[in-house]
Backbone as JSON, one array per atom type, in Angstrom:
{
  "sequence": "MLKVLVINHRKKIIMTVDDEFLELLSKEGGKAHVHLVAHKMNISFDYARSVLNSLGRRDLIDYFSDEVAVLTDKGKERLAKEVFVKKRERLIQDEEARNIWHNKREKRDGSPSL",
  "N": [[-110.03, 27.96, 84.88], [-109.37, 28.85, 88.18], [-107.3, 28.49, 91.0], [-107.42, 29.71, 94.15], [-105.33, 30.65, 96.64], [-105.48, 31.69, 99.82], [-103.46, 33.86, 101.49], [-103.36, 35.83, 103.51], [-105.73, 38.15, 104.91], [-105.45, 40.28, 103.16], [-103.74, 39.64, 101.03], [-103.46, 37.56, 98.18], [-102.52, 34.61, 96.5], [-102.63, 33.56, 93.28], [-103.06, 30.7, 91.43], [-103.11, 28.95, 88.49], [-104.86, 26.04, 87.29], [-103.48, 24.92, 85.2], [-100.83, 25.71, 85.79], [-100.43, 24.28, 88.13], [-100.44, 21.66, 87.14], [-98.15, 21.78, 85.49], [-96.21, 22.25, 87.41], [-96.37, 19.88, 88.9], [-95.52, 18.01, 86.94], [-92.9, 18.89, 86.64], [-91.86, 18.31, 89.2], [-91.94, 15.58, 89.03], [-89.8, 14.94, 87.48], [-90.04, 15.98, 84.96], [-91.69, 14.48, 83.36], [-94.65, 12.46, 83.19], [-97.12, 9.89, 83.6], [-100.58, 10.0, 82.72], [-102.26, 8.72, 84.6], [-100.76, 8.84, 86.97], [-100.63, 11.61, 87.33], [-103.37, 12.23, 87.7], [-103.84, 10.78, 90.06], [-102.0, 11.97, 91.93], [-102.93, 14.58, 91.97], [-105.4, 14.25, 92.88], [-107.73, 14.02, 91.26], [-110.12, 13.25, 88.64], [-109.39, 10.74, 86.15], [-110.28, 11.39, 83.55], [-110.57, 14.19, 83.7], [-107.92, 14.95, 84.19], [-106.74, 14.04, 81.81], [-108.04, 15.74, 80.0], [-107.08, 18.31, 80.75], [-104.35, 17.91, 80.29], [-104.4, 17.47, 77.52], [-105.18, 20.03, 76.71], [-102.96, 21.54, 77.59], [-101.07, 20.4, 75.91], [-101.99, 21.24, 73.37], [-101.27, 23.87, 73.49], [-98.58, 23.76, 73.4], [-97.17, 23.51, 75.8], [-96.63, 21.16, 76.96], [-95.57, 17.95, 75.72], [-97.79, 15.62, 74.7], [-98.29, 12.34, 74.55], [-99.52, 9.48, 72.63], [-99.47, 7.25, 74.27], [-100.27, 8.28, 76.6], [-98.45, 9.71, 78.16], [-97.1, 12.56, 79.55], [-94.86, 15.14, 78.75], [-92.84, 17.71, 79.82], [-92.31, 20.64, 77.98], [-89.88, 22.98, 76.55], [-91.14, 25.45, 76.41], [-93.12, 25.09, 78.34], [-91.49, 24.8, 80.59], [-90.41, 27.37, 80.71], [-92.71, 28.88, 81.28], [-93.32, 27.85, 83.79], [-91.02, 28.65, 85.2], [-91.39, 31.41, 85.19], [-93.69, 31.56, 86.78], [-92.68, 30.65, 89.22], [-90.88, 32.7, 89.75], [-92.66, 34.87, 90.07], [-94.05, 34.02, 92.36], [-91.95, 34.01, 94.27], [-91.28, 36.73, 94.27], [-93.67, 37.8, 95.23], [-93.7, 36.67, 97.8], [-91.45, 37.97, 98.89], [-92.35, 40.62, 98.93], [-94.49, 40.35, 100.72], [-93.05, 39.56, 103.01], [-91.54, 41.87, 103.46], [-93.58, 43.72, 103.99], [-94.59, 42.59, 106.35], [-92.36, 42.9, 108.04], [-92.25, 45.71, 108.16], [-94.69, 46.28, 109.44], [-94.22, 45.04, 111.92], [-92.02, 46.56, 112.84], [-93.24, 49.1, 113.01], [-95.19, 48.64, 115.01], [-93.49, 48.08, 117.12], [-92.14, 50.5, 117.38], [-94.26, 52.16, 118.18], [-94.9, 50.97, 120.62], [-92.49, 51.18, 122.1], [-91.92, 53.84, 121.82], [-89.86, 54.98, 120.47], [-87.88, 55.2, 117.46], [-86.88, 52.14, 115.84], [-83.82, 50.46, 115.01]],
  "CA": [[-110.31, 27.67, 86.27], [-108.32, 29.33, 89.04], [-107.27, 28.04, 92.38], [-106.98, 30.85, 94.93], [-104.8, 30.3, 97.94], [-105.5, 32.9, 100.62], [-102.3, 33.96, 102.37], [-103.95, 36.54, 104.63], [-106.95, 38.83, 104.47], [-105.17, 41.28, 102.13], [-102.94, 39.11, 99.92], [-103.84, 36.27, 97.62], [-101.7, 34.07, 95.42], [-103.51, 32.87, 92.35], [-102.34, 29.71, 90.64], [-104.05, 28.26, 87.61], [-104.77, 24.59, 87.23], [-102.38, 24.63, 84.27], [-99.56, 25.84, 86.5], [-100.32, 23.15, 89.06], [-100.04, 20.5, 86.35], [-96.76, 21.97, 85.08], [-95.39, 22.09, 88.61], [-96.33, 18.45, 89.2], [-94.65, 17.37, 85.96], [-91.53, 19.26, 86.98], [-91.48, 17.54, 90.39], [-91.81, 14.17, 88.63], [-88.67, 14.8, 86.58], [-90.36, 16.5, 83.64], [-92.66, 13.66, 82.64], [-95.48, 11.59, 84.03], [-98.29, 9.27, 82.97], [-101.83, 10.64, 83.13], [-102.77, 8.08, 85.82], [-100.01, 9.39, 88.09], [-101.08, 13.0, 87.48], [-104.72, 12.19, 88.29], [-103.72, 10.31, 91.44], [-101.29, 12.96, 92.76], [-103.73, 15.8, 92.08], [-106.69, 13.84, 93.43], [-108.77, 14.38, 90.28], [-110.48, 12.1, 87.79], [-108.55, 10.46, 85.0], [-110.78, 12.14, 82.4], [-110.24, 15.61, 83.85], [-106.46, 15.06, 84.0], [-106.49, 13.89, 80.37], [-108.54, 16.95, 79.36], [-106.14, 19.41, 81.0], [-103.1, 17.6, 79.58], [-104.64, 17.75, 76.1], [-105.16, 21.48, 76.58], [-101.56, 21.97, 77.7], [-100.4, 19.94, 74.69], [-102.37, 22.11, 72.25], [-100.56, 25.14, 73.65], [-97.16, 23.42, 73.37], [-96.54, 23.57, 77.12], [-96.17, 19.79, 77.15], [-95.81, 16.98, 74.65], [-98.69, 14.61, 75.25], [-98.19, 11.25, 73.6], [-100.65, 8.55, 72.56], [-99.43, 6.33, 75.41], [-100.74, 9.1, 77.71], [-97.33, 10.24, 78.93], [-96.92, 14.0, 79.34], [-93.48, 15.56, 78.92], [-92.71, 19.15, 79.88], [-91.54, 21.23, 76.89], [-89.14, 24.18, 76.92], [-92.14, 26.5, 76.63], [-93.73, 24.8, 79.65], [-90.48, 25.11, 81.61], [-90.34, 28.83, 80.79], [-93.9, 29.35, 82.0], [-93.15, 27.44, 85.18], [-89.99, 29.51, 85.78], [-92.03, 32.72, 85.43], [-94.59, 31.39, 87.92], [-91.84, 30.56, 90.42], [-90.37, 34.05, 89.98], [-93.76, 35.68, 90.6], [-94.3, 33.58, 93.74], [-90.85, 34.48, 95.11], [-91.42, 38.17, 94.39], [-94.82, 38.03, 96.11], [-93.27, 36.36, 99.17], [-90.56, 39.03, 99.34], [-93.2, 41.77, 99.22], [-95.22, 40.05, 101.96], [-92.08, 39.59, 104.1], [-91.2, 43.27, 103.7], [-94.74, 44.32, 104.65], [-94.64, 42.07, 107.72], [-91.29, 43.57, 108.79], [-92.67, 47.09, 108.4], [-95.74, 46.25, 110.47], [-93.57, 44.7, 113.19], [-91.24, 47.73, 113.27], [-94.18, 50.16, 113.39], [-95.76, 48.28, 116.31], [-92.42, 48.2, 118.11], [-91.91, 51.93, 117.6], [-95.39, 52.68, 118.96], [-94.8, 50.42, 121.97], [-91.3, 51.7, 122.79], [-91.9, 55.3, 121.73], [-88.69, 55.47, 119.72], [-87.63, 54.41, 116.23], [-85.95, 51.01, 115.96], [-82.78, 50.45, 113.97]],
  "C": [[-109.13, 28.1, 87.11], [-108.43, 28.72, 90.42], [-106.69, 29.2, 93.17], [-106.54, 30.36, 96.3], [-104.73, 31.58, 98.76], [-104.33, 32.87, 101.59], [-102.69, 34.71, 103.64], [-105.13, 37.33, 104.09], [-106.69, 39.86, 103.37], [-104.48, 40.7, 100.9], [-103.45, 37.76, 99.48], [-102.82, 35.88, 96.56], [-102.63, 33.26, 94.54], [-102.65, 31.94, 91.49], [-103.35, 28.97, 89.78], [-103.86, 26.76, 87.7], [-103.62, 24.19, 86.31], [-101.03, 24.68, 84.98], [-99.36, 24.72, 87.51], [-99.88, 21.9, 88.33], [-98.57, 20.61, 85.95], [-95.82, 21.76, 86.26], [-95.26, 20.61, 88.99], [-95.41, 17.72, 88.23], [-93.18, 17.67, 86.27], [-91.02, 18.45, 88.18], [-91.27, 16.06, 90.08], [-90.68, 13.97, 87.62], [-88.96, 15.24, 85.16], [-91.32, 15.65, 82.83], [-93.42, 12.77, 83.6], [-96.63, 11.04, 83.21], [-99.55, 9.92, 83.52], [-102.42, 10.02, 84.4], [-102.07, 8.63, 87.07], [-100.46, 10.83, 88.38], [-102.44, 13.04, 88.17], [-104.65, 11.79, 89.76], [-103.11, 11.38, 92.34], [-102.11, 14.22, 92.96], [-105.13, 15.53, 92.64], [-107.87, 14.31, 92.55], [-109.07, 13.15, 89.43], [-109.5, 11.97, 86.63], [-108.98, 11.3, 83.8], [-110.45, 13.63, 82.49], [-108.75, 15.84, 83.64], [-106.12, 14.98, 82.52], [-106.91, 15.16, 79.62], [-107.56, 18.12, 79.53], [-104.82, 19.16, 80.28], [-103.25, 17.82, 78.08], [-104.58, 19.25, 75.83], [-103.74, 22.04, 76.64], [-100.77, 21.57, 76.46], [-100.73, 20.81, 73.49], [-101.65, 23.45, 72.3], [-99.05, 24.96, 73.71], [-96.44, 23.6, 74.7], [-96.03, 22.2, 77.54], [-96.28, 19.05, 75.82], [-96.65, 15.88, 75.29], [-98.82, 13.5, 74.23], [-99.37, 10.3, 73.68], [-100.64, 7.51, 73.68], [-99.75, 7.05, 76.73], [-99.64, 9.49, 78.69], [-97.17, 11.71, 78.54], [-95.47, 14.36, 79.65], [-93.44, 17.09, 78.84], [-91.84, 19.65, 78.73], [-90.75, 22.43, 77.4], [-90.09, 25.34, 77.21], [-92.83, 26.32, 77.98], [-92.78, 25.11, 80.78], [-90.35, 26.61, 81.8], [-91.52, 29.39, 81.57], [-93.79, 29.03, 83.49], [-92.11, 28.33, 85.88], [-90.56, 30.9, 86.08], [-92.94, 32.65, 86.64], [-93.8, 31.34, 89.22], [-91.29, 31.94, 90.77], [-91.44, 34.93, 90.6], [-94.05, 35.31, 92.05], [-93.22, 34.11, 94.68], [-90.96, 35.99, 95.33], [-92.56, 38.51, 95.35], [-94.46, 37.74, 97.56], [-92.36, 37.44, 99.73], [-91.35, 40.28, 99.73], [-93.93, 41.55, 100.54], [-94.28, 40.09, 103.17], [-91.73, 41.03, 104.47], [-92.36, 43.98, 104.42], [-94.84, 43.87, 106.1], [-93.57, 42.73, 108.59], [-91.68, 45.01, 109.13], [-93.73, 47.18, 109.47], [-95.13, 45.99, 111.83], [-92.8, 45.89, 113.72], [-92.14, 48.87, 113.72], [-94.8, 49.88, 114.75], [-94.72, 48.46, 117.41], [-92.15, 49.67, 118.43], [-93.02, 52.54, 118.46], [-95.29, 52.22, 120.42], [-93.65, 51.08, 122.76], [-91.23, 53.23, 122.78], [-90.68, 55.86, 121.04], [-88.48, 54.61, 118.5], [-86.64, 53.28, 116.48], [-84.98, 51.04, 114.8], [-82.92, 49.31, 113.05]]
}
């Protein structure tokens, strides 16, 4: 399942539900109880438990019998990659916006801007 956040009509940032869960765990200090995850993400307890079980099977978190999820090193690495991709995407979008602004300014003024 993907969550698509539309930035503008040409660019989209795609973030999986898994990445949202990992990001939430990171914000909570690397661990959280399933009830807290469900509440913060505004989802059902059962759905939160299902996704956490899935993350646990892939070693992205340790999911214990007391229903506490702890971010693993593998989960932290995936989260770091996601943050890098987001930052790179923002830099590209910022550069495109600057180019558009400069092009409009050049057309308006009739001369290249510095």
